[in-house]
C-alpha positions in Angstrom: 40.2 -28.1 -17.1 40.3 -25.7 -14.0 41.4 -22.3 -14.0 42.1 -19.2 -11.6 43.2 -15.9 -11.6 43.9 -14.1 -8.6 41.6 -11.1 -8.4 39.8 -9.5 -6.2 37.0 -6.9 -6.0 38.4 -3.5 -4.3 38.0 -2.8 -0.5 36.0 -0.6 0.5 33.4 -1.1 -1.9 31.9 2.2 -1.7 28.6 1.0 -2.0 29.1 0.1 -5.7 30.0 -3.1 -6.6 30.3 -2.2 -10.3 33.3 0.4 -9.4 34.7 -1.9 -7.1 34.8 -5.0 -9.6 35.6 -3.1 -12.5 38.9 -1.1 -11.1 40.6 -4.6 -10.6 39.8 -6.0 -13.6 41.0 -2.6 -15.5 44.3 -2.7 -13.9 44.6 -6.3 -14.2 44.8 -5.7 -18.0 47.0 -3.1 -17.5 44.9 0.4 -17.4 46.3 1.2 -13.8 44.8 4.7 -14.4 41.2 3.2 -13.4 41.3 3.7 -9.6 38.0 3.3 -7.6 37.8 7.4 -7.3 38.3 7.9 -11.4 35.2 5.2 -11.9 33.3 6.7 -9.4 33.6 10.2 -11.0 33.2 8.9 -14.7 30.0 6.8 -13.7 28.6 9.2 -11.6 28.5 7.8 -8.5 30.6 10.3 -6.4 27.9 13.2 -7.4 24.8 11.2 -7.0 22.4 11.3 -4.0 19.0 10.4 -4.0 16.2 10.6 -1.2 12.6 9.5 -0.4 10.0 11.8 1.3 10.4 10.8 4.8 13.8 9.6 5.0 13.5 5.9 4.2 15.3 3.3 2.4 17.0 4.4 -0.9 18.6 1.7 -3.4 21.7 3.9 -3.8 23.5 1.6 -5.9 21.0 2.4 -8.6 23.5 3.6 -10.6 25.3 0.1 -10.9 22.2 -1.2 -13.0 21.7 2.0 -15.1 23.7 4.9 -15.9 26.9 3.7 -14.7 26.4 0.2 -16.4 26.2 2.3 -20.0 29.3 3.9 -19.4 31.4 0.5 -19.7 31.8 0.6 -23.2 33.7 3.9 -22.5 36.2 2.0 -20.5 37.3 -0.5 -23.1 36.0 -3.1 -25.6 33.7 -5.5 -23.6 31.9 -8.6 -25.3 28.6 -8.5 -23.7 26.4 -11.4 -23.0 22.8 -10.1 -22.0 19.2 -12.0 -21.8 16.5 -10.8 -19.5 12.7 -11.6 -19.4 12.5 -8.1 -21.2 14.9 -9.1 -23.8 15.0 -12.8 -24.5 16.8 -14.8 -26.4 16.1 -18.0 -28.7 18.1 -20.5 -27.3 19.6 -19.2 -23.6 20.9 -22.9 -22.9 23.0 -22.2 -26.0 23.9 -18.8 -25.2 24.9 -19.5 -21.8 27.1 -22.3 -23.3 28.9 -19.7 -25.8 29.1 -17.2 -22.7 30.9 -20.2 -20.5 33.6 -20.7 -23.3 34.1 -16.9 -23.8 34.6 -16.9 -19.8 37.0 -19.8 -19.9 39.0 -17.8 -22.5 39.5 -15.0 -20.9 40.5 -16.7 -17.7 43.3 -18.8 -19.7 44.4 -15.1 -20.4 44.7 -14.2 -16.9 41.5 -11.9 -17.1 38.5 -12.2 -14.7 34.6 -11.1 -15.8 32.5 -8.9 -14.9 29.0 -11.0 -14.0 25.9 -9.3 -13.0 24.1 -11.0 -9.8 26.2 -14.0 -9.6 24.2 -16.6 -7.7 21.7 -19.1 -8.1 18.1 -18.7 -7.4 18.5 -21.7 -4.5 21.6 -19.5 -3.2 19.7 -16.3 -2.9 16.6 -18.0 -1.1 18.7 -20.4 1.4 21.6 -19.7 4.0 24.6 -19.9 1.6 27.0 -17.3 2.1 26.3 -16.0 -1.6 22.8 -15.1 -0.6 23.8 -11.5 -0.7 25.7 -11.5 -4.0 23.6 -8.7 -5.4 24.7 -6.6 -8.5 28.2 -7.2 -9.7 30.7 -9.6 -8.9 33.8 -11.3 -10.6 34.0 -14.9 -12.3 37.5 -15.4 -11.1 37.5 -19.5 -11.8 36.0 -22.3 -13.9 35.6 -25.8 -12.6 35.4 -28.0 -15.9 34.3 -31.0 -14.2 31.6 -29.6 -11.7 30.7 -27.1 -14.7 31.3 -24.0 -11.9 32.4 -20.9 -12.2 34.0 -19.5 -8.8 33.0 -15.8 -7.8 34.3 -13.0 -5.8 31.9 -10.5 -4.8 32.4 -7.2 -2.7 29.4 -7.8 -0.7 30.7 -12.0 0.2 33.7 -12.7 2.2 34.8 -15.5 1.1 35.0 -17.5 -3.1 32.0 -19.5 -3.7 30.9 -21.4 -6.9 27.7 -21.5 -8.9 27.1 -23.5 -11.8 27.7 -21.6 -15.4 24.3 -22.5 -16.4 22.5 -20.7 -13.1 23.2 -17.3 -13.4 20.3 -15.3 -14.3 16.8 -16.7 -12.3 18.3 -14.9 -9.2 17.5 -11.4 -10.8 14.0 -10.3 -10.5 13.8 -9.6 -14.2 15.9 -12.9 -15.3 18.7 -11.0 -16.6 21.7 -13.0 -17.4 24.6 -10.3 -18.0 28.3 -10.8 -18.5 30.9 -8.4 -19.6 34.3 -9.8 -20.9 36.9 -7.7 -21.7 38.5 -7.9 -25.3 41.0 -4.7 -25.8 41.4 -1.5 -24.6 40.1 2.0 -26.4 42.7 3.3 -28.5 42.6 6.6 -26.5 40.9 7.4 -23.6 40.3 11.1 -24.4 39.8 14.1 -22.3 36.1 14.3 -23.1 35.2 11.1 -21.2 36.0 13.7 -17.9 34.6 16.5 -19.7 31.2 14.7 -19.7 31.3 13.6 -16.3 32.0 16.8 -15.0 28.6 17.8 -17.3 26.9 15.0 -15.6 28.1 16.1 -12.4 25.7 19.5 -12.8 23.0 17.3 -14.1 23.2 15.1 -11.1 22.9 18.3 -9.0 20.4 20.0 -10.4 18.0 17.1 -10.9 18.0 17.0 -14.7 20.0 13.8 -15.2 17.2 11.2 -15.4 14.1 12.2 -17.5 11.8 8.9 -17.2 8.8 8.3 -15.4 10.6 6.9 -12.4 12.3 10.2 -11.6 9.9 12.9 -13.1 6.0 13.4 -12.9 3.6 14.5 -15.3 3.7 17.8 -14.2 7.6 18.3 -14.1 8.3 17.5 -10.6 10.5 15.1 -9.2 9.0 11.7 -8.3 12.6 10.5 -6.9 14.6 14.0 -5.6 18.1 13.7 -6.1 20.9 16.0 -6.3 20.1 19.5 -4.3 16.6 18.4 -3.9 17.5 14.9 -2.3 19.4 17.2 0.7 16.1 19.5 1.1 13.9 16.3 1.2 16.0 14.6 3.7 16.1 17.9 5.8 12.3 17.9 5.6 12.2 14.4 7.5 13.6 15.6 10.4 10.8 17.9 10.9 9.2 14.5 12.1 10.3 12.4 15.5 9.4 9.4 13.4 12.0 9.7 11.1 13.5 6.1 10.2 16.8 6.4 12.0 18.3 3.0 10.8 17.9 4.4 6.9 19.1 7.8 7.9 22.7 6.1 9.3 22.9 4.5 5.6 22.2 7.5 4.0 24.8 9.5 5.7 27.6 6.7 5.0 26.3 6.8 1.4 27.0 10.6 1.1 29.8 10.6 2.9 31.7 8.0 0.6 30.4 9.9 -2.3 31.8 12.8 -1.5 34.9 11.8 -0.5 35.1 10.4 -3.9 34.1 13.5 -5.3 37.0 15.4 -3.8 39.3 13.1 -4.7 38.6 13.0 -8.4 38.9 16.9 -8.4 42.3 16.5 -7.5 42.8 13.5 -10.3 41.6 15.8 -12.9 44.2 18.5 -12.0 46.6 16.2 -13.7 44.6 16.0 -16.6 43.0 19.6 -17.2 45.9 21.8 -15.5 44.3 24.8 -17.2 41.2 24.2 -14.5 43.7 23.4 -11.7 42.4 26.2 -9.6 38.7 25.5 -9.8 39.5 22.0 -9.2 41.1 22.3 -6.2 38.4 24.8 -5.1 35.9 22.3 -6.0 37.9 19.8 -3.9 37.9 21.7 -0.7 34.5 22.9 -1.3 33.8 18.8 -0.9 36.3 18.2 1.7 34.2 20.4 3.9 30.7 18.6 3.1 32.7 15.8 4.0 33.6 17.1 7.5 29.6 18.3 7.9 28.3 14.9 7.2 30.6 13.4 9.3 28.9 15.0 12.1 25.7 14.3 10.7 26.2 10.7 10.6 27.7 10.8 14.4 24.4 12.4 15.6 22.3 9.9 13.9 24.5 7.1 15.4 23.6 8.2 18.5 20.2 8.3 18.4 20.2 5.3 16.9 21.8 3.7 19.6 19.4 5.6 22.0 16.5 4.5 19.7 15.0 8.1 20.0 16.1 11.7 18.4 15.3 14.3 20.7 14.0 17.8 19.2 17.2 19.6 20.0 19.0 16.6 17.9 16.9 16.9 15.1 17.2 20.9 14.5 21.0 20.2 14.4 20.4 17.9 11.7 18.3 19.8 9.9 21.0 22.7 10.3 24.0 20.5 9.3 22.1 19.1 6.2 21.6 23.2 5.1 25.5 23.6 5.8 26.1 20.5 3.5 23.5 21.6 0.8 25.7 24.9 0.8 28.9 23.1 0.6 27.9 21.0 -2.7 26.3 24.0 -4.4 29.6 25.4 -4.0 31.4 22.6 -5.3 29.0 22.4 -8.4 29.8 26.2 -9.1 33.4 25.4 -9.6 32.7 22.3 -11.6 30.5 25.2 -13.7 33.9 27.5 -13.9 35.8 24.5 -15.0 33.7 23.5 -17.7 34.1 27.5 -18.8 37.5 26.9 -19.0 37.5 23.6 -20.9 34.5 24.0 -23.0 34.9 27.0 -25.7 
């Protein structure tokens, strides 16, 4: 039996394969309110920004396999299939066959399936178009004769296939993970968005994560995020050796995320009309931050083309980062005001 559903990941993916795969899936099952913007707000992408000392590379999509993944059950009822090196099962081949049957059933109902790292180890190591299919993608088809899934992935420009039993080893931890839609939650409560706003404060203040990957024994941040990320990145431009390639990427990520934050604030006006003024003001501060970061991005891009950044340019970048941080603080202050209205 061959079956296909015509669903594609949202574009642009805005640096999150989870939201860009989940949004069209939810809209397919009759949940049109779950735009990319709303998902990035609820899952936290809109409010998270992380940095490392020196301004080097950062896995900005790390929410997709941590906090954001844990939000999935709040969006609907999903059947989960999971196994990994740290969470082994007694009979992995049988689990993958059981999952395949469930996937086929979902496809026959016209619903794609969310799949983690949907490529084989051979594809990852070779020159296959799928070798960049990291994080989440969609299973949109199954070929019974070849026992292959057809995949559409936010990072891959073409459809491709992978055997159903070859998912998992391409992940460093051997994670085989599928999420299959079952049915909607009875009601999406206002509390889901209240929690998202509370999380926005935690992201900004650097209190969202408590494990040793983020917090040292002395309480200081090991991986600066939130307000501390801006300060860490600004300090990196004290050096004329600050890496410009990662810097341009950081600016793109921050631009995408605060654009989403502004749009999410405006979407919430319809849900929380009693807090409309504070939400609109928060959105305007995020708009201002986006304007600042656009200027920052252009300076870094020009310097990258020249393969050098002048002292004056580094001074200007530091100034812009201070302004961006001030705008972010102002937006977060308005979110605090919103929560005072909503939480009695």
